C-alpha positions in Angstrom: 98.8 -38.8 198.1 96.6 -36.4 196.0 96.5 -32.8 197.0 92.7 -32.9 197.4 93.1 -35.8 199.8 95.8 -34.1 201.8 93.5 -31.0 202.1 90.6 -33.0 203.4 92.7 -35.0 205.9 94.3 -31.9 207.3 91.1 -30.0 207.3 89.5 -32.6 209.6 92.1 -31.8 212.3 91.9 -28.0 212.3 90.8 -26.4 215.5 87.3 -25.1 216.1 87.0 -21.3 215.9 84.9 -19.0 217.9 81.2 -19.4 217.2 80.2 -15.9 216.1 83.2 -15.5 213.9 82.9 -18.8 212.2 79.2 -18.2 211.5 80.1 -14.9 210.0 82.5 -16.5 207.5 79.7 -18.6 206.1 78.0 -16.3 203.7 77.3 -12.9 202.4 72.5 -7.2 200.1 71.0 -5.2 197.5 68.8 -6.2 194.5 68.7 -10.0 193.8 71.5 -10.8 191.5 74.1 -13.5 190.6 77.5 -13.5 189.2 79.3 -16.3 187.3 81.3 -19.0 189.2 84.1 -18.5 186.6 87.1 -16.8 188.1 88.1 -13.4 186.7 91.3 -13.8 184.7 93.4 -11.5 186.9 92.8 -13.4 190.1 94.6 -16.4 188.4 97.7 -14.3 187.7 98.9 -12.6 190.8 101.3 -10.4 188.9 98.5 -9.0 186.7 96.2 -8.7 189.8 98.6 -6.6 191.9 100.2 -4.8 188.9 103.8 -5.7 189.6 106.3 -8.4 188.9 109.8 -9.5 189.7 111.7 -9.2 193.0 111.4 -6.1 195.1 114.6 -4.1 195.4 116.2 -4.6 198.7 118.0 -1.2 198.5 114.7 0.7 198.4 112.9 1.9 201.5 110.3 -0.6 202.7 106.5 -0.1 202.6 105.4 -0.8 206.1 102.2 -2.7 206.9 100.8 -3.6 210.3 99.5 -7.1 211.2 97.2 -7.8 214.1 96.2 -11.3 214.9 94.8 -13.4 217.8 97.4 -15.9 219.0 99.2 -17.1 222.1 96.1 -17.8 224.2 93.8 -20.7 224.9 94.0 -23.7 222.5 90.7 -23.0 220.8 91.2 -19.3 220.5 94.7 -18.9 219.1 95.4 -18.7 215.3 99.2 -18.8 214.6 98.5 -20.6 211.4 96.9 -17.3 210.0 100.1 -15.4 210.7 102.1 -18.2 209.0 100.0 -17.8 205.8 100.4 -14.0 206.0 104.1 -14.4 206.2 104.1 -16.7 203.1 102.0 -14.1 201.2 104.5 -11.4 202.0 107.4 -13.5 200.9 105.7 -14.1 197.6 104.8 -10.4 197.2 108.5 -9.5 197.7 109.9 -12.3 195.6 107.8 -12.3 192.5 105.2 -9.5 192.6 107.6 -6.6 192.9 106.5 -5.6 196.4 104.8 -2.2 196.2 106.2 -0.1 193.3 109.4 -2.2 193.6 109.8 -1.4 197.3 109.8 -4.5 199.7 106.8 -4.9 202.0 107.8 -5.0 205.6 105.2 -6.2 208.2 105.1 -5.1 211.8 103.3 -7.8 213.9 101.2 -7.4 217.0 99.4 -10.3 218.7 96.3 -10.1 220.9 96.1 -13.0 223.4 92.6 -12.6 224.9 92.1 -9.2 226.6 90.2 -6.2 225.1 92.8 -3.8 226.5 95.5 -5.5 224.4 94.0 -3.6 221.4 95.4 -0.4 223.0 98.9 -1.9 222.9 98.6 -2.9 219.3 97.1 0.4 218.3 99.9 2.3 219.9 102.5 0.1 218.2 101.0 0.8 214.8 100.6 4.6 215.2 104.1 4.8 216.6 105.8 2.9 213.8 107.4 5.2 211.3 106.0 4.9 207.8 103.0 2.7 208.6 100.7 2.7 205.6 97.9 0.3 206.6 96.9 -2.3 209.2 95.9 -5.7 208.0 93.8 -7.9 210.4 94.1 -11.7 210.8 91.7 -13.5 213.0 90.9 -10.7 215.4 87.9 -10.9 217.7 89.1 -9.1 220.8 90.6 -5.7 221.3 88.9 -4.3 218.2 87.2 -1.4 219.9 90.2 -0.3 221.9 92.5 -0.6 218.9 90.2 1.6 216.8 90.0 4.1 219.7 93.8 4.3 219.8 94.4 4.5 216.0 91.5 7.0 215.6 91.3 6.5 211.8 94.8 7.8 211.1 95.7 4.5 209.5 93.4 2.4 207.4 92.4 -1.0 208.7 91.9 -3.9 206.2 89.9 -6.9 207.4 88.0 -9.9 206.1 84.7 -10.0 207.9 83.3 -7.6 210.4 82.3 -9.5 213.5 82.3 -7.1 216.5 79.9 -4.2 216.7 82.8 -1.8 216.7 83.9 -3.2 213.3 80.7 -1.9 211.6 81.4 1.8 212.0 85.1 2.1 212.8 86.7 5.1 211.1 88.6 4.2 207.9 88.2 0.4 208.3 87.4 -1.8 205.3 86.0 -5.4 205.7 86.4 -6.9 202.2 84.1 -10.0 202.5 81.3 -8.3 204.5 79.8 -8.5 208.0 77.7 -10.8 210.1 74.6 -9.2 208.8 75.6 -8.4 205.2 76.7 -11.9 204.4 73.5 -13.9 205.0 70.9 -12.5 202.6 72.1 -14.6 199.6 70.6 -17.7 201.4 67.2 -16.3 200.5 68.4 -15.6 196.9 69.7 -19.2 196.5 66.4 -20.6 197.7 64.3 -18.5 195.4 66.5 -19.3 192.4 67.3 -23.0 192.9 64.6 -24.4 195.2 61.3 -23.3 193.6 59.3 -25.9 195.5 60.2 -24.3 198.8 57.4 -22.1 200.3 58.1 -22.6 204.1 61.4 -22.4 205.9 62.4 -23.4 209.4 65.4 -21.5 210.8 67.1 -23.3 213.7 69.6 -21.4 215.8 71.2 -21.5 219.3 69.2 -19.7 222.0 72.0 -17.4 223.3 73.0 -13.8 222.7 75.5 -13.4 219.9 75.0 -16.9 218.6 71.4 -16.1 217.6 72.3 -13.2 215.4 73.0 -15.3 212.2 69.7 -17.2 212.6 67.6 -14.1 213.0 69.3 -12.5 210.0 68.7 -15.5 207.9 65.0 -15.5 208.9 64.7 -11.9 208.0 66.2 -12.4 204.6 63.8 -15.3 203.9 60.8 -13.2 205.0 61.9 -10.4 202.7 61.4 -12.7 199.7 58.0 -13.9 200.9 58.8 -17.2 202.6 56.8 -18.2 205.7 59.5 -18.7 208.3 59.4 -20.6 211.6 62.1 -19.6 214.0 63.3 -22.4 216.3 65.8 -21.7 219.1 67.7 -24.7 220.4 68.3 -25.1 224.2 71.8 -24.3 225.3 74.2 -27.2 225.6 71.5 -29.7 224.6 72.8 -33.1 223.5 69.4 -34.3 222.1 67.8 -32.0 219.5 65.1 -34.4 218.4 62.4 -32.0 219.5 63.7 -29.0 217.5 64.4 -31.2 214.5 60.9 -32.7 214.6 59.4 -29.3 214.8 61.4 -28.0 211.9 60.7 -31.0 209.7 57.2 -29.7 208.8 58.8 -27.0 206.7 59.8 -27.4 203.1 63.4 -26.6 204.0 65.5 -26.3 207.1 68.2 -23.7 207.6 70.4 -24.6 210.5 72.5 -21.7 211.8 74.0 -23.8 214.5 76.8 -23.6 217.1 79.6 -26.2 217.4 77.7 -28.0 220.2 74.6 -28.2 218.1 75.9 -29.6 214.8 76.3 -33.3 215.7 73.1 -33.7 217.7 71.0 -31.9 215.1 72.4 -33.9 212.2 71.8 -37.1 214.3 68.2 -36.0 215.0 67.5 -35.3 211.3 68.8 -38.8 210.5 66.5 -40.3 213.2 63.4 -38.7 211.7 64.6 -39.6 208.2 64.3 -36.0 207.0 64.8 -35.9 203.2 63.9 -32.3 202.3 66.5 -29.6 201.5 68.9 -28.4 204.2 70.7 -25.1 203.5 73.2 -24.1 206.1 76.2 -22.0 207.0 79.5 -24.1 206.9 80.1 -24.0 210.7 79.3 -27.7 210.9 82.1 -28.5 208.5 84.6 -27.5 211.2 83.6 -30.6 213.2 85.7 -33.7 212.3 83.7 -36.1 210.1 84.2 -38.9 212.5 82.2 -37.0 215.2 79.0 -37.5 213.3 76.9 -40.7 213.6 77.4 -41.4 209.9 81.2 -40.7 210.3 80.8 -38.1 207.6 79.7 -34.5 207.2 76.0 -33.9 206.7 74.9 -34.1 203.1 73.7 -30.5 203.1 74.2 -27.4 200.9 76.6 -24.8 202.5 76.8 -21.1 201.8 80.4 -19.6 202.0 81.7 -16.1 201.4 85.0 -17.5 200.2 86.2 -20.0 197.7 86.0 -23.6 199.1 89.7 -24.5 199.1 88.8 -28.2 199.6 87.2 -28.3 196.2 90.0 -28.3 193.6 89.5 -25.3 191.3 91.8 -22.8 189.5 91.9 -20.3 192.4 92.3 -23.0 195.1 95.1 -24.8 193.2 97.0 -21.5 192.7 96.7 -20.5 196.3 97.8 -23.9 197.6 100.7 -24.1 195.2 102.0 -20.6 196.0 101.5 -21.0 199.8 103.5 -24.3 199.8 106.2 -22.6 197.6 106.7 -19.8 200.2 106.8 -21.9 203.3 103.4 -22.5 204.8 101.4 -25.7 204.9 98.1 -27.0 203.5 96.8 -27.3 207.0 97.4 -23.6 207.6 95.9 -22.6 204.2 92.6 -24.4 204.6 92.0 -22.4 207.7 89.3 -19.9 206.7 91.2 -17.0 208.3 94.4 -18.0 206.6 92.6 -17.7 203.3 91.4 -14.3 204.3 94.9 -13.1 205.2 96.1 -14.1 201.7 93.2 -12.2 200.1 93.6 -9.1 202.2 97.4 -8.7 201.6 97.0 -9.2 197.8 94.2 -6.6 197.7 96.2 -4.2 199.8 99.2 -4.4 197.4 96.9 -4.1 194.4 95.4 -0.9 195.8 98.8 0.6 196.8 100.3 -0.1 193.3 97.5 2.0 191.8 98.7 5.0 193.8 101.8 6.9 192.6 104.6 6.0 195.1 105.4 9.6 196.1 101.7 10.0 197.1 101.5 6.7 199.0 100.2 7.7 202.5 97.6 6.3 204.9 95.2 9.0 203.6 95.6 8.0 199.9 95.3 4.3 200.8 92.1 5.1 202.6 90.7 7.0 199.6 91.7 4.1 197.3 89.9 1.5 199.4 86.7 3.7 199.4 86.8 3.5 195.6 87.9 -0.2 195.4 85.5 -2.4 193.4 87.5 -5.7 193.4 87.8 -8.4 192.4 89.1 -10.3 195.4 91.4 -13.3 195.2 89.5 -16.3 196.6 86.4 -14.2 197.3 83.8 -12.1 195.5 84.4 -10.7 192.1 83.2 -7.3 193.0 82.9 -5.2 196.2 81.7 -1.7 197.1 83.2 -0.5 200.3 80.7 1.6 202.3 77.9 0.8 199.9 77.4 -2.9 200.4 75.0 -2.8 203.3 73.0 0.1 204.9 74.3 1.5 208.1 77.7 -0.3 207.9 80.2 2.1 206.3 83.1 -0.3 206.8 81.5 -3.2 204.9 82.6 -3.9 201.3 81.0 -7.3 200.5 77.6 -8.9 200.4 78.0 -12.0 198.3 78.3 -15.7 198.7 78.4 -18.9 196.7 77.0 -22.3 197.6 78.5 -25.8 197.7 76.8 -29.1 198.2 78.5 -31.9 200.1 78.0 -35.3 198.4 79.8 -37.5 200.9 83.3 -39.1 201.4 85.1 -35.8 201.1 83.4 -34.8 197.8 81.9 -31.4 197.0 80.1 -29.9 194.1 79.4 -26.3 193.2 75.8 -25.4 193.7 75.8 -21.8 192.5 78.0 -18.9 191.5 78.2 -15.7 193.5 74.9 -14.4 194.7 73.7 -11.2 196.4 70.8 -11.0 198.9 67.5 -9.2 198.8 67.6 -5.5 199.5 67.3 -5.1 203.3 64.1 -3.5 204.6 
């Protein structure tokens, strides 16, 4: 069976993630700009990217990293597959990327099940581990605030996307892909650049605190570029969204920023009214199995994503899947969005550490290096600017996204390269 087919089949079966977090992972604000879809050469050669090669020397002292992930709890809120991908990345780093300056990377793991206070336990474990240089986050949505309060900025924290309010301003934390607010502006840029006939936009979002944040941010970005925006909140737990779909259909384009329970009924409603104008959305609805939709396929919409779409065969995707399989994880684990982030974060951390002379490698120097880090990222944006990507969010490094159009039957096509959003007002 072809690799792309395996990816698609396994992807259909992956578990649904928490709403706010999944929405965050969808997209990525400064002056309107775009970058090429062509991968920077170094991200296609991991040895060049991190600046090391060969096997780490087992007789040298290890470089210690922390790993905090959500797992062990309820079925829809546990992510062991992310840890599995992280373990494969560390095996690769030690086997063929030289570890850090030839020293093997050792990871100290701590798992948060579902309680905020568990962040204290993980924070204490990290600060009490001798030689801890940095903490890498997996899929962490709970315990953030208590962990930061315990660590107190003494060890840098490396994450993918900032989701909790505590993430935005945590001392010495770095979220490489962006935040829930920094990552949505490019939807407006894409519209301006590729959909010149669009003048009016309907943004449809769930009417509930937390879930409405993405929709309101999308509307704000569209308004910044001069679009007339109608904001439509869907009723909670509604199974029939014909009313909101009909209301939205008068606009030149619909932007659904939906929750899991809204994707299927909203897509069905658009089919009922035979809506044929553009739909530009976050990729949350792709987490729903294709068979759940009335058409037995994903909606034929354009999706904005702050990562590389692993399901679409490309140089970065192929390398990631090849290496992950080589070092013991599975395609099913790797197509998980958080698994992809874990791979990216660990490679970026090793890259940053290798640029620091080993005798000077401390949490403080790693923190300073991430503050100056400009990218590129593996499987993500070609450039970042930690602390400068979005006003008022000093932990945020990214503000870019790229867009993909689903054409049916498991097929995707690239709709744009990396884009930035309009400068926030």
